[in-house]
All heavy atoms as an XYZ file, in Angstrom:
691
protein
N       0.815     -1.188      0.000
C       0.000      0.000      0.000
C       0.864      1.258      0.000
O       0.529      2.233     -0.654
C      -0.824     -0.025      1.270
C      -2.316      0.018      1.218
S      -3.134     -0.203     -0.295
C      -4.652      0.453      0.197
N       1.956      1.206      0.754
C       2.843      2.367      0.830
C       3.482      2.663     -0.515
O       3.631      3.829     -0.887
C       3.945      2.124      1.856
O       3.411      1.801      3.092
N       3.843      1.630     -1.236
C       4.464      1.820     -2.548
C       3.488      2.487     -3.502
O       3.855      3.391     -4.262
C       4.971      0.474     -3.105
C       5.479      0.624     -4.512
C       6.036     -0.109     -2.204
N       2.230      2.066     -3.458
C       1.215      2.669     -4.328
C       1.013      4.135     -3.948
O       0.906      5.000     -4.826
C      -0.101      1.881     -4.247
C       0.099      0.491     -4.856
C      -1.223      2.615     -4.961
C      -1.082     -0.437     -4.669
N       0.968      4.437     -2.649
C       0.809      5.822     -2.203
C       1.984      6.680     -2.666
O       1.788      7.800     -3.145
C       0.677      5.863     -0.688
N       3.190      6.158     -2.531
C       4.377      6.897     -2.979
C       4.336      7.114     -4.487
O       4.673      8.193     -4.986
C       5.660      6.175     -2.536
C       5.806      6.254     -1.017
C       6.889      6.754     -3.220
C       6.905      5.404     -0.452
N       3.892      6.112     -5.220
C       3.778      6.242     -6.673
C       2.788      7.339     -7.042
O       3.058      8.175     -7.914
C       3.354      4.906     -7.289
C       3.182      4.887     -8.797
C       4.532      5.099     -9.471
C       2.559      3.592     -9.245
N       1.636      7.369     -6.368
C       0.654      8.420     -6.637
C       1.205      9.798     -6.295
O       0.966     10.763     -7.018
C      -0.641      8.177     -5.851
C      -1.565      7.200     -6.520
C      -1.906      6.023     -5.882
C      -2.085      7.458     -7.767
C      -2.754      5.116     -6.488
C      -2.931      6.560     -8.389
C      -3.265      5.386     -7.743
N       1.951      9.910     -5.220
C       2.531     11.197     -4.841
C       3.548     11.657     -5.877
O       3.564     12.823     -6.270
C       3.163     11.106     -3.433
C       2.057     10.966     -2.377
C       4.027     12.322     -3.141
C       2.562     10.639     -0.997
N       4.371     10.746     -6.356
C       5.361     11.096     -7.388
C       4.672     11.550     -8.667
O       5.049     12.566     -9.267
C       6.308      9.910     -7.643
C       7.218      9.692     -6.439
C       7.140     10.130     -8.902
C       8.035      8.419     -6.502
N       3.641     10.826     -9.076
C       2.903     11.210    -10.287
C       2.241     12.569    -10.098
O       2.244     13.407    -11.010
C       1.864     10.120    -10.653
C       0.910     10.598    -11.723
C       2.565      8.851    -11.100
N       1.709     12.824     -8.903
C       1.093     14.119     -8.625
C       2.117     15.243     -8.737
O       1.832     16.296     -9.332
C       0.468     14.117     -7.216
O      -0.482     13.058     -7.140
C      -0.203     15.430     -6.917
N       3.312     15.048     -8.183
C       4.348     16.071     -8.297
C       4.738     16.309     -9.753
O       4.951     17.456    -10.165
C       5.579     15.693     -7.480
C       5.423     15.907     -6.009
C       5.900     14.967     -5.109
C       4.809     17.037     -5.507
C       5.768     15.157     -3.747
C       4.670     17.236     -4.143
C       5.149     16.293     -3.266
N       4.823     15.258    -10.542
C       5.165     15.409    -11.960
C       4.083     16.202    -12.687
O       4.381     17.088    -13.496
C       5.400     14.035    -12.613
C       6.675     13.395    -12.050
C       5.471     14.144    -14.129
C       6.877     11.955    -12.458
N       2.818     15.903    -12.393
C       1.719     16.628    -13.035
C       1.746     18.101    -12.638
O       1.587     18.992    -13.490
C       0.371     15.974    -12.681
C       0.262     14.611    -13.362
C      -0.797     16.870    -13.074
C      -0.911     13.781    -12.898
N       1.931     18.379    -11.361
C       1.985     19.771    -10.903
C       3.141     20.511    -11.566
O       2.993     21.663    -12.005
C       2.095     19.835     -9.368
C       0.786     19.384     -8.733
C       2.445     21.241     -8.899
C       0.867     19.207     -7.235
N       4.298     19.868    -11.654
C       5.453     20.496    -12.301
C       5.152     20.796    -13.764
O       5.437     21.898    -14.255
C       6.672     19.577    -12.177
C       7.902     20.122    -12.825
C       8.630     21.133    -12.223
C       8.330     19.631    -14.047
C       9.770     21.646    -12.819
C       9.465     20.126    -14.653
C      10.184     21.145    -14.037
N       4.550     19.842    -14.476
C       4.246     20.042    -15.900
C       3.235     21.160    -16.101
O       3.406     22.010    -16.989
C       3.703     18.746    -16.503
O       4.661     17.742    -16.444
N       2.195     21.176    -15.283
C       1.182     22.229    -15.402
C       1.792     23.590    -15.091
O       1.494     24.585    -15.777
C      -0.018     21.916    -14.472
C      -0.949     23.098    -14.359
C      -0.766     20.699    -14.987
N       2.653     23.637    -14.101
C       3.297     24.906    -13.762
C       4.162     25.412    -14.908
O       4.138     26.600    -15.232
C       4.149     24.750    -12.505
O       3.345     24.422    -11.408
N       4.921     24.517    -15.520
C       5.764     24.929    -16.659
C       4.913     25.413    -17.829
O       5.265     26.397    -18.485
C       6.666     23.780    -17.097
C       7.610     23.349    -16.037
C       9.033     23.293    -16.326
N       9.459     23.355    -17.693
C      10.548     23.994    -18.042
N      11.262     24.604    -17.136
N      10.921     24.007    -19.287
N       3.809     24.729    -18.097
C       2.920     25.153    -19.183
C       2.340     26.531    -18.876
O       2.283     27.410    -19.759
C       1.806     24.110    -19.400
C       2.394     22.831    -20.006
C       0.694     24.663    -20.285
C       1.442     21.657    -20.008
N       1.917     26.747    -17.633
C       1.348     28.045    -17.266
C       2.379     29.156    -17.316
O       2.050     30.288    -17.675
C       0.715     27.982    -15.869
C      -0.616     27.279    -15.907
O      -1.301     27.273    -16.924
N      -0.979     26.674    -14.796
N       3.612     28.873    -16.969
C       4.661     29.892    -17.060
C       4.850     30.304    -18.509
O       4.995     31.490    -18.821
C       5.978     29.369    -16.445
C       7.149     30.245    -16.837
C       5.855     29.300    -14.938
N       4.839     29.337    -19.409
C       4.991     29.686    -20.835
C       3.793     30.487    -21.337
O       3.954     31.424    -22.121
C       5.159     28.423    -21.660
C       6.432     27.699    -21.326
C       7.043     27.117    -22.570
N       8.205     26.325    -22.201
C       9.437     26.708    -22.430
N       9.664     27.849    -23.029
N      10.448     25.948    -22.078
N       2.582     30.121    -20.894
C       1.388     30.842    -21.330
C       1.338     32.259    -20.766
O       0.846     33.168    -21.412
C       0.127     30.095    -20.888
C      -0.221     28.907    -21.722
C      -1.534     28.313    -21.232
C      -1.932     27.108    -22.023
N      -3.198     26.524    -21.526
N       1.790     32.420    -19.530
C       1.670     33.698    -18.836
C       2.928     34.558    -18.941
O       3.106     35.472    -18.145
C       1.357     33.435    -17.356
C       0.069     32.699    -17.109
C      -1.137     33.534    -17.474
O      -1.109     34.762    -17.407
N      -2.198     32.862    -17.879
N       3.779     34.288    -19.897
C       5.037     35.037    -19.987
C       4.803     36.536    -20.179
O       5.568     37.356    -19.660
C       5.913     34.479    -21.105
O       5.268     34.620    -22.349
N       3.746     36.906    -20.864
C       3.429     38.329    -21.025
C       3.060     38.976    -19.707
O       3.475     40.107    -19.406
N       2.292     38.257    -18.909
C       1.908     38.766    -17.588
C       3.129     38.934    -16.699
O       3.247     39.925    -15.970
C       0.910     37.798    -16.916
O      -0.189     37.582    -17.789
C       0.420     38.340    -15.595
N       4.051     37.974    -16.763
C       5.265     38.082    -15.963
C       6.122     39.250    -16.430
O       6.809     39.876    -15.619
C       6.051     36.783    -15.988
C       5.241     35.619    -15.459
C       5.310     34.376    -16.055
C       4.395     35.772    -14.378
C       4.560     33.317    -15.584
C       3.635     34.716    -13.897
C       3.725     33.496    -14.504
O       2.983     32.458    -14.039
N       6.067     39.541    -17.711
C       6.753     40.733    -18.224
C       6.169     42.007    -17.639
O       6.899     42.945    -17.306
N       4.857     42.038    -17.501
C       4.204     43.206    -16.885
C       4.611     43.314    -15.423
O       4.898     44.409    -14.924
C       2.671     43.104    -17.036
C       2.283     43.229    -18.509
C       1.959     44.154    -16.194
C       0.835     42.928    -18.800
N       4.619     42.173    -14.706
C       5.064     42.185    -13.309
C       6.485     42.722    -13.183
O       6.791     43.490    -12.283
C       5.006     40.785    -12.696
C       3.611     40.271    -12.444
C       3.393     38.920    -12.324
C       2.538     41.126    -12.320
C       2.124     38.423    -12.078
C       1.257     40.643    -12.080
C       1.054     39.287    -11.960
N       7.329     42.316    -14.112
C       8.721     42.767    -14.078
C       8.802     44.270    -14.369
O       9.617     44.987    -13.784
C       9.539     41.982    -15.094
C      11.002     42.005    -14.836
C      11.718     41.001    -15.707
C      13.158     40.922    -15.311
N      13.893     39.933    -16.075
N       7.930     44.748    -15.264
C       7.969     46.172    -15.605
C       7.458     47.058    -14.468
O       7.816     48.238    -14.402
C       7.156     46.441    -16.876
O       5.778     46.283    -16.623
N       6.622     46.502    -13.563
C       6.155     47.327    -12.443
C       7.088     47.230    -11.239
O       6.812     47.799    -10.190
C       4.715     46.966    -12.022
C       4.608     45.528    -11.549
C       3.735     47.265    -13.125
C       3.262     45.173    -10.924
N       8.189     46.476    -11.394
C       9.206     46.490    -10.365
C       9.386     45.204     -9.577
O      10.167     45.185     -8.631
N       8.669     44.165     -9.928
C       8.864     42.897     -9.207
C      10.163     42.251     -9.660
O      10.492     42.255    -10.840
C       7.690     41.940     -9.451
C       6.404     42.335     -8.763
S       5.058     41.185     -9.048
C       5.553     39.807     -8.046
N      10.874     41.708     -8.716
C      12.108     41.008     -9.049
C      11.769     39.587     -9.487
O      10.667     39.082     -9.208
C      13.035     40.945     -7.824
O      12.403     40.186     -6.796
C      13.350     42.343     -7.307
N      12.673     38.915    -10.188
C      12.419     37.522    -10.569
C      12.123     36.614     -9.367
O      11.306     35.703     -9.450
C      13.702     37.102    -11.270
C      14.242     38.371    -11.828
C      13.881     39.414    -10.819
N      12.748     36.918     -8.228
C      12.484     36.134     -7.022
C      11.044     36.335     -6.550
O      10.373     35.375     -6.163
C      13.462     36.538     -5.898
O      14.797     36.399     -6.386
C      13.278     35.677     -4.684
N      10.556     37.572     -6.594
C       9.165     37.841     -6.206
C       8.180     37.142     -7.140
O       7.155     36.626     -6.694
C       8.884     39.340     -6.203
C       9.579     40.065     -5.083
O      10.009     39.438     -4.113
N       9.706     41.367     -5.215
N       8.487     37.153     -8.414
C       7.611     36.491     -9.389
C       7.587     34.990     -9.137
O       6.524     34.368     -9.119
C       8.057     36.819    -10.828
C       7.890     38.318    -11.106
C       7.258     36.010    -11.829
C       8.497     38.778    -12.405
N       8.754     34.400     -8.900
C       8.808     32.958     -8.608
C       8.055     32.628     -7.338
O       7.356     31.625     -7.262
C      10.265     32.497     -8.499
C      10.938     32.326     -9.809
C      12.301     31.657     -9.620
N      13.180     32.122    -10.665
C      14.164     32.979    -10.519
N      14.452     33.470     -9.332
N      14.885     33.354    -11.545
N       8.200     33.465     -6.315
C       7.516     33.219     -5.054
C       6.001     33.307     -5.235
O       5.251     32.520     -4.648
C       7.991     34.183     -3.979
C       7.268     33.985     -2.694
C       6.425     34.870     -2.101
C       7.293     32.831     -1.852
N       5.928     34.342     -0.938
C       6.446     33.083     -0.775
C       7.938     31.610     -1.924
C       6.230     32.159      0.245
C       7.728     30.680     -0.906
C       6.887     30.957      0.152
N       5.520     34.241     -6.048
C       4.074     34.355     -6.263
C       3.540     33.126     -6.998
O       2.459     32.621     -6.660
C       3.740     35.633     -7.026
O       4.228     35.578     -8.344
N       4.276     32.617     -7.974
C       3.861     31.400     -8.682
C       3.851     30.218     -7.718
O       2.890     29.440     -7.669
C       4.812     31.119     -9.862
C       4.719     32.210    -10.917
C       4.494     29.759    -10.489
C       5.818     32.148    -11.952
N       4.899     30.099     -6.913
C       5.004     28.985     -5.972
C       3.902     29.040     -4.932
O       3.318     28.011     -4.575
C       6.377     29.008     -5.278
O       7.391     28.986     -6.279
C       6.555     27.828     -4.358
N       3.594     30.219     -4.438
C       2.559     30.325     -3.412
C       1.183     29.947     -3.958
O       0.392     29.310     -3.253
C       2.538     31.731     -2.817
O       2.215     32.681     -3.796
N       0.895     30.317     -5.194
C      -0.383     29.924     -5.790
C      -0.462     28.413     -5.950
O      -1.476     27.792     -5.615
C      -0.589     30.634     -7.155
C      -1.757     30.037     -7.909
C      -0.778     32.120     -6.956
N       0.603     27.788     -6.416
C       0.618     26.335     -6.579
C       0.484     25.648     -5.225
O      -0.265     24.673     -5.083
C       1.900     25.883     -7.315
C       2.049     24.378     -7.269
C       1.876     26.350     -8.757
N       1.175     26.149     -4.207
C       1.078     25.560     -2.875
C      -0.330     25.692     -2.301
O      -0.848     24.750     -1.695
C       2.092     26.199     -1.935
C       3.541     25.814     -2.143
C       4.445     26.620     -1.211
C       3.735     24.333     -1.924
N      -0.954     26.840     -2.501
C      -2.315     27.042     -2.013
C      -3.289     26.081     -2.689
O      -4.101     25.426     -2.018
C      -2.756     28.487     -2.239
C      -4.187     28.814     -1.839
C      -4.330     28.741     -0.325
C      -4.580     30.173     -2.363
N      -3.201     25.987     -4.011
C      -4.086     25.078     -4.730
C      -3.837     23.618     -4.363
O      -4.769     22.824     -4.231
C      -3.934     25.277     -6.242
C      -4.457     26.597     -6.794
C      -4.142     26.709     -8.274
C      -5.946     26.728     -6.550
N      -2.578     23.265     -4.156
C      -2.245     21.901     -3.752
C      -2.784     21.586     -2.363
O      -3.282     20.489     -2.111
C      -0.739     21.688     -3.774
O      -0.244     21.861     -5.073
N      -2.687     22.547     -1.453
C      -3.204     22.336     -0.102
C      -4.718     22.166     -0.114
O      -5.262     21.283      0.568
C      -2.810     23.502      0.804
N      -5.399     22.987     -0.899
C      -6.856     22.837     -1.003
C      -7.236     21.496     -1.618
O      -8.152     20.812     -1.148
C      -7.448     23.975     -1.843
C      -7.480     25.339     -1.181
C      -7.938     26.400     -2.178
C      -8.403     25.316      0.018
N      -6.525     21.105     -2.664
C      -6.778     19.810     -3.284
C      -6.511     18.655     -2.343
O      -7.232     17.656     -2.331
N      -5.482     18.794     -1.516
C      -5.169     17.756     -0.546
C      -6.276     17.624      0.492
O      -6.694     16.508      0.829
C      -3.832     18.070      0.156
O      -2.815     18.148     -0.836
C      -3.478     17.013      1.174
N      -6.767     18.751      0.978
C      -7.847     18.698      1.974
C      -9.098     18.049      1.397
O      -9.717     17.195      2.032
C      -8.153     20.091      2.496
C      -7.084     20.630      3.415
S      -7.514     22.163      4.233
C      -7.630     23.294      2.854
N      -9.487     18.458      0.187
C     -10.662     17.851     -0.439
C     -10.416     16.385     -0.751
O     -11.309     15.556     -0.598
C     -11.049     18.613     -1.713
C     -11.681     19.945     -1.449
C     -11.152     21.086     -2.009
C     -12.794     20.061     -0.633
C     -11.725     22.319     -1.771
C     -13.374     21.287     -0.380
C     -12.837     22.427     -0.950
N      -9.215     16.048     -1.174
C      -8.892     14.657     -1.483
C      -8.944     13.767     -0.260
O      -9.438     12.639     -0.320
N      -8.447     14.266      0.862
C      -8.510     13.477      2.095
C      -9.962     13.289      2.518
O     -10.369     12.190      2.901
C      -7.679     14.155      3.204
C      -6.191     14.028      2.884
C      -7.988     13.550      4.570
C      -5.298     14.823      3.805
N     -10.755     14.347      2.444
C     -12.168     14.238      2.813
C     -12.882     13.223      1.930
O     -13.600     12.353      2.422
C     -12.860     15.596      2.710
C     -14.335     15.517      2.954
C     -14.820     15.352      4.239
C     -15.235     15.591      1.894
C     -16.185     15.274      4.467
C     -16.589     15.512      2.111
C     -17.072     15.359      3.400
N     -12.677     13.321      0.625
C     -13.325     12.386     -0.298
C     -12.811     10.975     -0.061
O     -13.582     10.016     -0.051
C     -13.105     12.841     -1.751
C     -13.927     14.099     -2.022
C     -13.492     11.745     -2.736
C     -13.635     14.749     -3.343
N     -11.525     10.838      0.158
C     -10.952      9.511      0.385
C     -11.460      8.847      1.641
O     -11.687      7.636      1.678
N     -11.652      9.629      2.687
C     -12.085      9.055      3.958
C     -13.585      8.821      3.993
O     -14.051      7.774      4.449
C     -11.638      9.975      5.128
C     -12.276      9.561      6.428
C     -10.136      9.962      5.250
N     -14.354      9.767      3.519
C     -15.812      9.679      3.650
C     -16.479      8.971      2.472
O     -17.182      7.997      2.638
C     -16.415     11.082      3.805
C     -15.924     11.826      5.001
C     -16.423     11.183      6.265
C     -15.953     12.013      7.460
N     -16.277     11.403      8.720
N     -16.255      9.468      1.292
C     -17.017      9.013      0.128
C     -16.566      7.636     -0.353
O     -17.398      6.774     -0.624
C     -16.915     10.063     -1.009
C     -17.618      9.590     -2.255
C     -17.465     11.396     -0.543
N     -15.270      7.425     -0.439
C     -14.787      6.158     -0.981
C     -15.110      5.001     -0.049
O     -15.440      3.907     -0.510
C     -13.281      6.248     -1.294
C     -13.085      7.190     -2.476
C     -12.705      4.886     -1.606
C     -11.665      7.419     -2.869
N     -15.061      5.225      1.268
C     -15.417      4.154      2.189
C     -16.875      3.743      2.042
O     -17.194      2.545      2.059
C     -15.127      4.576      3.626
C     -13.658      4.652      4.010
C     -13.517      5.135      5.436
C     -12.992      3.310      3.843
N     -17.754      4.707      1.881
C     -19.177      4.394      1.689
C     -19.384      3.670      0.364
O     -20.137      2.691      0.285
C     -20.022      5.687      1.750
C     -21.471      5.425      1.377
C     -19.929      6.304      3.134
N     -18.699      4.109     -0.681
C     -18.826      3.462     -1.990
C     -18.306      2.029     -1.945
O     -18.945      1.112     -2.477
C     -18.081      4.267     -3.048
N     -17.166      1.818     -1.301
C     -16.622      0.465     -1.204
C     -17.530     -0.445     -0.385
O     -17.718     -1.614     -0.728
C     -15.222      0.495     -0.594
C     -14.111      0.982     -1.500
C     -12.814      1.074     -0.721
C     -13.941      0.070     -2.685
N     -18.100      0.082      0.670
C     -18.999     -0.720      1.487
C     -20.230     -1.145      0.691
O     -20.648     -2.290      0.765
C     -19.421      0.058      2.732
C     -20.299     -0.743      3.665
C     -20.693      0.058      4.888
O     -20.446      1.264      4.950
N     -21.296     -0.598      5.850
N     -20.784     -0.230     -0.086
C     -21.956     -0.592     -0.884
C     -21.600     -1.602     -1.965
O     -22.385     -2.507     -2.260
C     -22.598      0.657     -1.493
O     -21.749      1.213     -2.465
N     -20.419     -1.497     -2.546
C     -19.997     -2.466     -3.559
C     -19.799     -3.839     -2.934
O     -20.224     -4.864     -3.487
C     -18.706     -1.978     -4.255
C     -19.002     -0.767     -5.125
C     -18.086     -3.094     -5.095
C     -17.762     -0.071     -5.651
N     -19.169     -3.866     -1.773
C     -18.944     -5.147     -1.087
C     -20.273     -5.777     -0.701
O     -20.469     -6.992     -0.854
C     -18.032     -4.938      0.140
C     -16.606     -4.652     -0.331
C     -18.041     -6.155      1.052
C     -15.662     -4.250      0.774
N     -21.214     -4.992     -0.220
C     -22.535     -5.526      0.129
C     -23.279     -6.031     -1.102
O     -23.953     -7.061     -1.062
C     -23.371     -4.456      0.835
C     -23.014     -4.165      2.283
C     -23.803     -2.969      2.792
C     -23.282     -5.384      3.146
N     -23.153     -5.312     -2.203
C     -23.848     -5.689     -3.432
C     -23.353     -7.031     -3.965
O     -24.136     -7.842     -4.440
C     -23.641     -4.596     -4.480
C     -24.443     -4.824     -5.751
C     -24.279     -3.660     -6.702
O     -24.276     -2.505     -6.225
O     -24.143     -3.916     -7.907
N     -22.060     -7.269     -3.879
C     -21.504     -8.536     -4.354
C     -21.607     -9.649     -3.315
O     -21.272    -10.789     -3.599
C     -20.038     -8.355     -4.771
C     -19.890     -7.676     -6.104
C     -19.328     -6.409     -6.180
C     -20.312     -8.284     -7.278
C     -19.183     -5.767     -7.403
C     -20.181     -7.650     -8.496
C     -19.611     -6.398     -8.547
O     -19.478     -5.764     -9.747
N     -22.045     -9.313     -2.123
C     -22.217    -10.316     -1.094
C     -20.931    -10.802     -0.473
O     -20.870    -11.916      0.060
N     -19.905    -10.014     -0.498
C     -18.618    -10.438      0.039
C     -18.584    -10.432      1.565
O     -17.768    -11.107      2.165
C     -17.488     -9.566     -0.502
C     -17.238     -9.689     -2.006
C     -16.161     -8.713     -2.423
C     -16.843    -11.109     -2.365
N     -19.478     -9.662      2.211
C     -19.500     -9.671      3.655
C     -20.073    -10.961      4.212
O     -19.743    -11.366      5.325
C     -20.316     -8.482      4.183
C     -19.671     -7.116      4.061
C     -20.591     -6.043      4.604
C     -18.341     -7.065      4.765
N     -20.919    -11.605      3.448
C     -21.549    -12.851      3.883
C     -20.915    -14.058      3.218
O     -21.485    -15.130      3.200
C     -23.029    -12.797      3.565
C     -23.725    -11.638      4.279
C     -25.060    -11.314      3.664
O     -25.464    -11.992      2.699
O     -25.699    -10.373      4.159
N     -19.733    -13.903      2.685
C     -19.053    -14.976      1.964
C     -18.489    -15.978      2.973
O     -17.670    -15.626      3.816
C     -17.915    -14.385      1.116
C     -17.269    -15.369      0.197
C     -17.946    -15.831     -0.904
C     -15.984    -15.824      0.439
C     -17.345    -16.732     -1.765
C     -15.379    -16.716     -0.410
C     -16.064    -17.180     -1.523
N     -18.939    -17.248      2.903
C     -18.433    -18.239      3.873
C     -17.031    -18.699      3.495
O     -16.765    -19.024      2.344
C     -19.435    -19.378      3.762
C     -19.987    -19.261      2.373
C     -19.958    -17.805      2.026
N     -16.155    -18.709      4.450
C     -14.792    -19.168      4.199
C     -14.585    -20.552      4.731
O     -14.954    -20.924      5.774
C     -13.775    -18.197      4.832
C     -13.778    -16.803      4.228
C     -12.815    -15.915      5.003
C     -13.363    -16.854      2.787
């Protein structure tokens, strides 16, 4: 189970990195405007990082809630439907 969790975390980091790189390329004009109003490259990087961290934290909270509440109920109904709880061993 731990290996699968680590695999999902690695894939999530790769997806976040790819999306961030794509957005940086798309928003290069906006970053040029930020630079023209006096933001340093470090400030621009920090603003991008903070937005990604905020969105990741929100996604993590919703993911944990869905994983704990919704998936357990769904799995229980599936197990009951197939009759696995009453399966004689």
